[in-house]
N, C-alpha and C positions, 0 to 999 in steps of 0.2 A: 444417515446417522455421520456425526462427526467421529473422528477416531485420534486423530494426532496431529499436530500441526507441523507443517514442511513448506520447503521453498518451492518445491514442484520443478518439473522438468521446464527446460526451456527450448521453445519452439524454434528452431533456426529459420523458419519461414516467416515468422510473426505472424501467424495465421490467427485469427480471433477464436477463442473457446469459451463456451458458455456451459455452466454446470459443469458437474464431473468433480474429480478428485486428483488430476493428474498434472495440468499445466499453470506455471508460472505465469502471473499477470493475466490470467482469465477473469471472467466476471459472473456472478452469481453461482459460483461453486462452494466445496467447502474443503478444509484443511490446507489449501495452497494459498500461497501470497498472490492477491490479487485485489479486484474491487467487486464490492457488491453481493459477497457471499458470506460465509460462518465459519468461523473455527481457523481462519487463516493466521499466522504470525505477525504479517505487517501488509499495508497497502501497498499494491505494486500495478501500475498502469502501464500497460504495453498500448496505450494509445487507439484503444477499439471501444465502440459502444459498449456501456456499461449496462448490464441487467441485475437488477437488484432484486434480492429475494425480502421477503415480507419480514418486519420487525419480530414479529412472533417467533419464526423460525431462528432468527438471530438470539433472542432471550432464551431459546430451548437450550442452547448450548451448554453442556455440563460445565461446571466450575473449574474442574480440573482441566479440562481442555481450554478453557479460557485464561487460567493461571499459565498453563503451558504454553500458549502463544504469545501472553504478554511477555513472558521470560525470554523467548526464543526472538521477539521483536527489539528487546532491549539490548539484548546480545548482539544481533546484526546492527543495530545503531550503535553501538560502542565500538565495534568492529570497523564499521564506516569512518566514524570520527577519528579513528585511529589510523586510517589509511590515508585520509586525508589531513591529518597531522592537526587536529583540531580537539581542544579540550570540551568537556560538558559544560564549562563556563562559556567559553568561546561558542558555543552553539546557542545557549540561552541567549546571549547577548545578539548574536546574528538573527535569531529568530526575533527578539523584539523589535530590532531595528527594521527588520525585513517585512514583519507583519504592520508595522505603522504605515508604509508605503505600497503594500500589496495590490490595493486597489489601481492606485495611480500607475503602477507598472504595469498591470493587466491593460488598462486603458492605453497607455502607451504602446503596448505590443500589439492591439489591434490596430491602431492608427498607423504603425509601420509596415504591419502586413498589408492594410489596404493600399498604401502607397506602394508596395512593391507590385 
């Protein structure tokens, strides 16, 4: 069961963590920032294979936990914008331009990686 969203502990060795309720950047778990899980405050990719829980499990998260996770995610987003001296308007403008060329940039990254 989910209880309350949190960032989670950071693994200094960046080992993959699947399931559970402890590690930031894990996959398929609960309450912590990561990918493929439920009840976490925001997505956090530590670069590991993603294990996805079912949509039914995600849908079963209580509304108060979803609301708390959303509030925590918004707070973290605003804090990050402050750290990089960017306004919410700047972020939305960046996202608009970035989104328009996202596929092309990804293709170019693949080409450059292959050339290396």
